[in-house]
C-alpha positions in Angstrom: -0.3 0.1 0.3 1.5 3.3 -0.9 2.2 5.4 2.2 2.2 8.9 0.5 1.5 10.7 -2.9 3.3 9.1 -6.2 5.2 11.9 -6.8 8.8 12.0 -6.2 10.0 12.9 -2.9 10.4 16.4 -2.6 9.1 17.2 -6.0 6.3 20.0 -5.3 3.3 20.5 -7.7 3.6 23.0 -10.1 0.5 25.3 -11.2 -0.7 26.8 -14.1 0.4 30.4 -14.7 1.4 31.2 -11.3 1.7 34.5 -11.3 -1.2 34.8 -13.5 -4.8 36.2 -12.6 -7.2 34.7 -11.0 -9.8 33.6 -13.7 -6.8 33.2 -16.0 -6.0 30.1 -13.5 -9.8 29.5 -13.2 -9.6 29.0 -17.3 -6.1 27.0 -17.5 -5.9 24.6 -15.1 -3.0 22.6 -13.7 -2.6 19.7 -16.1 0.0 17.8 -18.3 -0.5 18.2 -22.0 -3.1 16.1 -23.5 -1.1 13.9 -26.8 -4.3 15.0 -28.7 -4.4 18.9 -28.3 -7.6 18.3 -26.2 -8.6 21.8 -24.8 -9.9 20.8 -21.7 -8.4 17.9 -19.6 -9.5 14.5 -20.7 -11.3 12.2 -18.7 -9.1 9.2 -17.6 -12.0 6.6 -16.9 -9.5 3.7 -15.8 -9.2 1.7 -12.9 -5.4 1.1 -13.4 -2.4 2.1 -15.0 0.5 0.2 -17.3 3.9 0.1 -15.8 6.9 0.5 -18.8 8.6 -2.4 -17.2 8.6 -3.9 -13.6 11.5 -1.5 -12.4 9.4 1.3 -13.4 6.2 -0.1 -11.3 8.5 -0.4 -8.2 9.3 3.0 -8.8 6.0 4.4 -8.3 5.1 2.1 -5.7 8.2 3.1 -3.6 7.4 7.1 -4.6 10.6 7.4 -5.9 8.9 8.5 -9.8 6.0 10.4 -10.2 3.0 8.6 -12.2 0.1 7.1 -11.8 -0.7 3.3 -10.4 -4.4 2.9 -9.4 -7.3 5.6 -9.2 -8.1 4.9 -6.2 -3.9 6.4 -5.3 -4.2 8.7 -8.6 -5.8 9.8 -11.8 -4.1 12.7 -14.3 -8.3 13.8 -14.1 -8.4 13.7 -10.4 -4.2 15.4 -10.1 -5.2 18.4 -12.6 -8.5 19.3 -10.2 -6.4 18.9 -7.2 -3.6 20.6 -8.1 -5.6 23.8 -9.5 -7.6 24.0 -6.8 -4.1 24.2 -4.7 -2.8 26.7 -6.6 -6.1 28.9 -6.2 -5.3 28.4 -2.5 -2.0 29.0 -2.3 -0.8 25.6 -1.1 1.5 22.6 -1.5 -1.1 20.3 -2.4 -4.9 19.0 -3.2 -6.2 15.8 -2.0 -9.9 15.5 -4.1 -12.3 12.8 -2.0 -15.9 11.5 -3.3 -18.0 14.1 -1.2 -17.1 17.2 1.6 -17.3 15.1 4.5 -15.1 12.7 2.8 -12.7 15.4 3.2 -13.5 16.0 6.6 -13.2 12.3 7.8 -9.7 12.2 6.4 -8.6 15.2 7.9 -9.9 13.9 11.3 -8.6 10.7 10.9 -5.1 11.7 10.0 -4.6 14.6 12.3 -6.4 13.4 15.7 -5.2 10.2 17.4 -6.9 8.2 20.4 -7.2 10.8 23.3 -6.6 13.9 21.5 -8.7 17.1 22.1 -10.1 19.3 19.2 -11.9 22.8 18.8 -14.2 23.3 16.4 -16.8 26.4 15.4 -20.1 25.7 17.1 -22.2 26.8 14.0 -20.3 24.4 12.1 -22.1 21.8 9.3 -23.7 19.5 11.3 -22.4 16.5 10.0 -18.9 17.5 10.6 -19.9 17.9 14.5 -21.7 14.1 14.6 -18.8 12.7 12.5 -16.9 13.6 16.3 -19.7 13.1 18.9 -21.4 10.5 17.5 -18.2 8.4 16.0 -15.0 9.0 16.8 -16.1 10.1 20.4 -15.9 6.4 20.7 -12.3 6.0 20.1 -11.4 8.4 22.6 -11.8 11.7 20.3 -12.8 14.4 22.4 -14.1 17.9 21.2 -15.6 21.3 22.2 -17.4 23.4 20.5 -17.2 27.4 20.8 -18.4 30.7 19.4 -14.8 30.9 17.3 -15.2 34.7 16.4 -14.8 35.0 20.4 -11.1 34.0 20.7 -11.5 34.4 24.6 -13.6 31.5 24.0 -11.6 29.7 22.0 -8.3 30.6 24.0 -10.2 29.1 27.3 -11.1 26.0 25.4 -7.5 25.2 24.9 -6.4 21.8 26.9 -3.2 19.9 27.2 -4.2 17.0 24.8 -6.1 20.0 22.3 -4.1 18.9 19.0 -6.8 20.5 16.1 -8.6 24.1 15.8 -11.5 23.3 13.0 -12.8 26.7 12.2 -15.7 27.2 9.6 -16.1 30.8 8.2 -18.4 32.2 7.5 -20.3 29.4 9.7 -23.1 27.1 8.5 -25.6 28.6 9.0 -25.6 31.2 11.6 -23.0 33.3 9.3 -20.1 34.0 12.2 -16.7 35.2 11.0 -13.5 34.2 12.8 -10.8 35.9 12.8 -8.1 33.4 10.8 -4.7 35.6 11.9 -5.8 35.5 15.3 -6.8 32.0 15.6 -3.9 31.1 13.3 -1.6 32.8 16.3 -3.6 31.0 18.7 -3.3 27.6 17.1 0.8 28.2 16.8 1.3 29.3 20.4 -0.1 25.7 21.3 0.9 23.7 18.6 -2.3 22.7 17.1 -2.8 22.1 13.4 -5.5 24.8 11.7 -8.2 23.2 9.5 -10.6 26.2 7.3 -13.7 24.6 6.2 -13.8 27.3 3.4 -16.8 25.9 1.6 -19.2 29.6 2.1 -16.0 31.7 0.7 -14.5 29.8 -1.8 -10.9 30.5 -2.9 -12.0 33.5 -4.9 -13.2 35.0 -1.5 -10.8 34.0 1.6 -7.7 32.2 1.2 -6.8 31.1 4.8 -3.5 29.7 3.6 -2.5 33.1 3.6 -4.0 34.2 6.8 -1.9 31.3 8.4 -4.1 28.2 8.4 -2.4 25.0 7.8 -4.8 22.8 6.0 -7.9 24.5 4.0 -11.2 21.7 3.0 -14.1 22.7 0.6 -17.4 20.4 0.0 -17.1 21.4 -4.1 -20.5 20.1 -4.3 -21.2 24.4 -3.7 -19.3 26.6 -5.0 -16.5 25.3 -6.4 -18.9 23.3 -8.5 -21.7 25.0 -8.5 -24.0 23.2 -10.8 -25.8 21.1 -8.3 -24.9 17.9 -10.0 -21.8 16.8 -8.2 -21.0 15.9 -4.6 -17.2 16.1 -3.8 -14.9 17.3 -1.5 -11.2 18.9 -1.2 -8.4 19.2 1.0 -5.6 21.5 0.8 -2.2 21.6 2.7 -0.2 24.6 3.6 3.3 21.8 3.6 3.9 18.8 2.1 4.4 17.4 5.7 0.8 17.7 6.2 -0.2 16.3 2.7 1.8 13.2 3.6 -0.1 12.7 6.8 -3.7 13.2 5.2 -3.0 11.9 1.6 -2.3 8.1 3.2 -5.2 8.0 5.3 -7.7 9.1 2.2 -6.1 6.3 -0.2 -7.1 3.7 2.8 -10.2 5.1 3.1 -11.1 4.5 -0.4 -13.0 8.0 -0.5 -11.0 9.4 -3.9 -13.1 11.3 -5.8 -14.0 9.3 -9.2 -12.4 11.1 -12.8 -15.8 12.1 -14.3 -16.6 13.7 -11.0 -13.1 15.7 -11.3 -14.1 16.8 -14.9 -17.5 17.9 -14.1 -15.6 19.9 -11.2 -13.2 21.3 -13.4 -16.3 22.5 -15.6 -17.5 24.0 -13.2 -14.8 25.8 -11.4 -14.0 28.1 -14.9 -16.9 30.1 -14.0 -16.5 30.1 -10.3 -15.6 33.9 -10.3 -18.4 34.9 -12.9 -21.2 33.1 -10.3 -19.9 34.5 -7.4 -19.6 38.1 -8.5 -23.2 37.4 -9.8 -24.7 36.6 -7.0 -23.2 38.1 -4.1 -24.4 41.6 -6.1 -27.9 39.8 -6.1 -27.7 39.3 -2.6 -26.7 42.3 -1.0 -29.9 43.6 -2.4 -32.0 40.9 -1.4 -30.2 41.3 2.6 -30.6 44.8 2.1 -34.1 44.1 0.8 -35.4 41.8 3.8 -33.9 43.9 6.7 -36.0 46.5 6.2 -39.3 44.0 5.7 -41.4 44.3 8.8 -41.9 41.0 9.1 -38.4 40.0 9.5 -36.8 39.8 12.8 -33.4 39.6 11.5 -31.0 39.6 8.9 -27.1 37.4 8.9 -25.5 38.6 6.1 -21.5 39.6 6.5 -21.9 42.1 3.6 -24.2 44.2 5.7 -22.9 46.6 8.2 -25.0 45.5 11.0 -23.2 42.1 10.7 -21.2 41.8 14.0 -17.6 41.0 12.3 -18.5 43.3 9.3 -15.1 45.2 9.7 -13.6 41.7 10.5 -14.7 40.4 6.8 -14.0 44.0 4.7 -10.5 43.4 6.2 -10.1 39.5 5.2 -12.2 38.2 2.5 -12.5 40.4 -1.0 -16.7 40.6 -1.1 -19.3 39.0 0.8 -20.3 36.2 -0.6 -24.0 34.9 -1.5 -25.6 33.0 1.5 -28.1 34.9 3.8 -29.4 33.6 7.5 -32.5 35.0 8.3 -35.7 35.4 10.9 -39.5 36.0 10.3 -40.9 37.7 13.4 -43.2 34.7 13.6 -40.7 32.0 14.1 -40.5 28.8 12.9 -44.4 28.9 11.9 -43.7 31.9 10.1 -40.7 30.5 8.4 -42.4 27.2 7.4 -45.0 29.5 5.5 -42.4 31.4 3.7 -40.9 28.3 2.5 -44.1 26.6 1.7 -44.8 29.8 0.1 -41.9 30.2 -2.5 -42.0 29.6 -6.2 -38.6 30.3 -8.0 -36.4 29.5 -4.9 -35.8 25.8 -4.3 -36.7 24.5 -1.5 -33.6 21.8 -1.0 -30.2 21.6 0.9 -26.9 22.4 -0.4 -26.1 25.9 -1.6 -23.8 27.8 -3.8 -25.4 27.0 -7.4 -26.9 28.9 -10.3 -30.0 27.9 -8.7 -31.4 30.0 -5.6 -31.9 27.5 -2.8 -33.9 27.7 0.5 -33.7 25.5 3.6 -34.6 25.2 7.6 -31.5 24.1 9.1 -32.8 22.9 12.5 -35.0 20.3 11.5 -32.7 19.5 7.8 -28.9 20.2 7.7 -28.6 20.5 11.6 -31.4 18.5 12.7 -28.5 16.0 14.2 -27.7 18.5 17.1 -29.4 18.9 20.1 -31.8 21.3 20.5 -29.6 23.2 23.4 -26.2 22.7 21.0 -28.4 24.3 18.6 -29.5 27.7 20.3 -26.0 27.9 21.8 -24.6 27.6 18.5 -27.1 30.4 17.3 -29.3 28.2 15.3 -32.5 29.0 16.4 -35.8 27.2 15.5 -36.9 30.0 13.0 -33.6 30.3 11.1 -33.7 30.4 7.6 -31.0 29.5 5.1 -31.1 31.3 1.8 -28.6 30.8 -0.6 -28.6 33.4 -3.5 -28.5 32.3 -7.3 -27.4 33.4 -10.8 -31.4 34.7 -11.2 -32.8 37.8 -12.1 -32.6 39.5 -8.8 -35.8 41.4 -9.3 -37.5 37.8 -9.8 -35.6 36.5 -6.9 -37.2 39.6 -4.5 -41.1 38.9 -6.2 -40.7 35.6 -5.1 -40.0 36.6 -1.4 -42.6 39.6 -1.4 -45.4 36.9 -2.5 -44.2 34.1 -0.1 -44.1 36.9 2.7 -47.5 38.1 2.1 -49.0 34.7 3.2 -46.7 34.7 6.5 
């Protein structure tokens, strides 16, 4: 079994046009030249790869030569996606997985030993928390969930056994924003690895590795792919050492991405910046409209001056994104009426696609958390999560208006 990537030891991945602009790197992903001149990275739909001779095969298994052995270990299409996203994040290398939660599982299992303690954002994506509390806890992994936007709480949660600080910013769905430079300093002081879930922002709006994080991960199902037709995840490490700790775990878990998945994500990735720019422009209009609506109790959108960490957002992110959380004055019942009343927005989980989605975290994405934990994380029963797509904003506002009339 390979213990590391098939790249020759000490060989850093290279990324297309390292000094080029973000959109240029999106359109021209890192990949070896295709012998037939294909403009797009081909789908290498092969389970296994032939060796030139026995010595070549032995060199690949020993990690002395770069190449491909078996798609669970590595594949040219998957490698192109891994190297492209790593380049966008400014990291050493990428590790693509079959789902976002697969990326989380690989990171947890590679970095947390039995008896280790981790600190996490309280309002993190529900299954990310459930994986530790319901499963890894059986093997002695301990965890604390705090408002990581409050640095004092992060410091108070540190224990001698703390090995990992896991931050989701902006958080899902409370939209809390954590100061990554400050948390990175805390992590360094205590010898912890800082992992950041960058799904809500994407590398277009926020690059955690540049702010001091050690590992960044994404559910590429969301903004990176952006078309609600692929489930996948990706991990990017800042160093070779972390890459060599995490990749073997992914390989042994068997949660690698499929080549066709990688091809579709590469296709969706090309329009990442264009989609985000369009969606976040609409999100700002929707958030402002909601904030002045008489039936709305509160709105959490990082682009609004009313957001508690708005000044930090302006320093840490290059844009505000397209995720909005809000609550109606009628609480849960009013929210249910709204979600059942919309005609254009789709009532479905997930986010970051070209279509606008609406959902109820307390009964859907975060239903696995106890009521007490949800309240402590700022996830009230009446909270509605709204992922703005690229439709005409006038149609989105009209849809919300007609639905709110029935509340």
